[in-house]
C-alpha positions as CSV (number, residue, x, y, z in Angstrom):
1,X,-11.6,36.4,-35.8
2,X,-10.3,34.0,-38.5
3,X,-6.8,35.5,-38.2
4,X,-6.9,34.9,-34.4
5,X,-8.0,31.4,-34.9
6,X,-5.3,30.8,-37.5
7,X,-2.7,32.3,-35.2
8,X,-3.9,30.0,-32.4
9,X,-3.7,26.9,-34.5
10,X,-0.3,27.8,-35.9
11,X,1.2,27.8,-32.4
12,X,3.6,25.0,-32.0
13,X,2.1,23.6,-28.8
14,X,-1.4,23.3,-30.3
15,X,0.0,21.3,-33.3
16,X,2.1,19.2,-31.0
17,X,-1.0,18.4,-28.9
18,X,-3.0,17.5,-32.0
19,X,-0.3,15.1,-33.1
20,X,-0.1,13.6,-29.6
21,X,-3.8,13.0,-29.5
22,X,-3.8,11.2,-32.9
23,X,-0.8,9.1,-32.0
24,X,-2.3,8.4,-28.5
25,X,-5.5,7.2,-30.1
26,X,-3.6,4.9,-32.5
27,X,-1.4,3.6,-29.6
28,X,-4.6,3.0,-27.5
29,X,-5.9,0.7,-30.2
30,X,-2.7,-1.2,-30.3
31,X,-2.7,-1.7,-26.6
32,X,-6.4,-2.6,-26.6
33,X,-5.6,-5.3,-29.2
34,X,-2.7,-6.5,-27.1
35,X,-4.9,-6.7,-24.1
36,X,-8.0,-8.2,-25.8
37,X,-6.3,-10.6,-28.2
38,X,-3.1,-11.7,-26.4
39,X,-3.0,-11.0,-22.7
40,X,-6.6,-11.5,-21.5
41,X,-7.1,-14.8,-23.4
42,X,-4.1,-16.2,-21.6
43,X,-5.4,-14.9,-18.2
44,X,-8.8,-16.3,-19.1
45,X,-7.3,-19.7,-19.9
46,X,-5.5,-19.8,-16.6
47,X,-8.8,-19.0,-14.8
48,X,-10.7,-21.6,-16.8
49,X,-12.4,-19.6,-19.4
50,X,-11.6,-18.4,-22.9
51,X,-13.3,-15.0,-22.9
52,X,-12.3,-13.3,-19.7
53,X,-14.2,-10.1,-20.6
54,X,-17.4,-12.1,-20.5
55,X,-17.2,-12.8,-16.8
56,X,-20.2,-11.3,-15.0
57,X,-22.6,-11.6,-12.1
58,X,-26.3,-11.3,-12.9
59,X,-27.9,-8.8,-10.6
60,X,-31.5,-8.9,-11.8
61,X,-34.0,-11.0,-13.6
62,X,-33.9,-11.8,-17.3
63,X,-36.8,-10.4,-19.3
64,X,-39.4,-13.0,-20.2
65,X,-39.1,-12.2,-23.9
66,X,-35.3,-12.9,-23.9
67,X,-34.5,-16.0,-25.9
68,X,-30.7,-15.9,-26.0
69,X,-28.0,-17.6,-24.0
70,X,-27.9,-16.9,-20.2
71,X,-24.1,-16.9,-20.4
72,X,-23.7,-14.3,-23.2
73,X,-22.7,-11.1,-21.4
74,X,-23.1,-8.9,-24.5
75,X,-26.6,-10.3,-25.3
76,X,-27.8,-10.0,-21.7
77,X,-26.5,-6.5,-21.4
78,X,-28.2,-5.6,-24.7
79,X,-31.5,-7.0,-23.3
80,X,-31.2,-4.7,-20.3
81,X,-30.4,-7.3,-17.7
82,X,-28.5,-5.6,-14.8
83,X,-25.1,-7.2,-14.7
84,X,-21.8,-6.7,-12.8
85,X,-19.3,-7.1,-15.6
86,X,-16.1,-7.6,-13.5
87,X,-14.3,-9.4,-16.4
88,X,-14.7,-6.4,-18.7
89,X,-13.6,-4.1,-15.8
90,X,-10.5,-6.2,-15.2
91,X,-9.7,-6.1,-19.0
92,X,-9.9,-2.3,-19.0
93,X,-7.8,-2.1,-15.8
94,X,-5.1,-4.2,-17.4
95,X,-5.3,-2.1,-20.6
96,X,-4.8,1.0,-18.4
97,X,-1.9,-0.4,-16.6
98,X,-0.1,-1.4,-19.8
99,X,-0.6,2.1,-21.2
100,X,0.5,3.8,-18.0
101,X,3.6,1.6,-17.8
102,X,4.6,2.3,-21.4
103,X,4.1,6.0,-20.9
104,X,6.2,5.8,-17.7
105,X,9.0,4.1,-19.7
106,X,8.8,6.8,-22.5
107,X,8.9,9.7,-20.0
108,X,11.8,8.0,-18.2
109,X,13.7,7.5,-21.4
110,X,13.1,11.1,-22.5
111,X,14.2,12.4,-19.1
112,X,17.5,10.4,-19.4
113,X,18.1,11.5,-23.0
114,X,17.5,15.2,-22.3
115,X,20.7,17.1,-21.2
116,X,20.4,18.3,-17.7
117,X,20.5,22.0,-17.1
118,X,23.3,23.1,-14.8
119,X,22.1,23.6,-11.3
120,X,21.9,27.2,-10.2
121,X,23.9,28.0,-7.1
122,X,21.8,27.9,-4.1
123,X,20.7,31.3,-2.8
124,X,22.8,32.5,0.1
125,X,20.8,32.8,3.3
126,X,20.0,36.4,4.4
127,X,21.9,36.1,7.7
128,X,25.1,34.9,5.9
129,X,24.8,37.8,3.4
130,X,24.4,40.3,6.2
131,X,27.5,38.9,8.0
132,X,29.6,39.2,4.8
133,X,28.5,42.8,4.5
134,X,29.5,43.5,8.1
135,X,32.9,41.7,7.6
136,X,33.6,43.7,4.4
137,X,32.7,47.0,6.1
138,X,35.0,46.2,9.0
139,X,37.8,45.4,6.6
140,X,37.3,48.8,4.9
141,X,37.6,50.6,8.2
142,X,40.5,48.7,9.6
């Protein structure tokens, strides 16, 4: 069983996948930082707030024992207050769009850099092939 596992791991595509996952995780952190530390503060400033990810709508009552700020999204969420955190959702959506766009650009660049395989000639329709056979047979007879 160990030999089968070793053979499985030594396949090129498994190692490529492992490297891709590790690089993808690191790239995700970079994009998250770009989103959280650069893009969303600018968007938050435009919309009148500094921490866009803290925008929310309170959906339920605050527990009586809660003593923190009523505008602190993280503290209210930790206290179990039902919240609609649309700011955090928008932050994650922007994060996704950035990653998706960069992956699109990478795939596009790789597709342009890869040599194109020559196109195989289109298969001849069956009726055309049959007509050629008939023509060739008539030439042989005549």
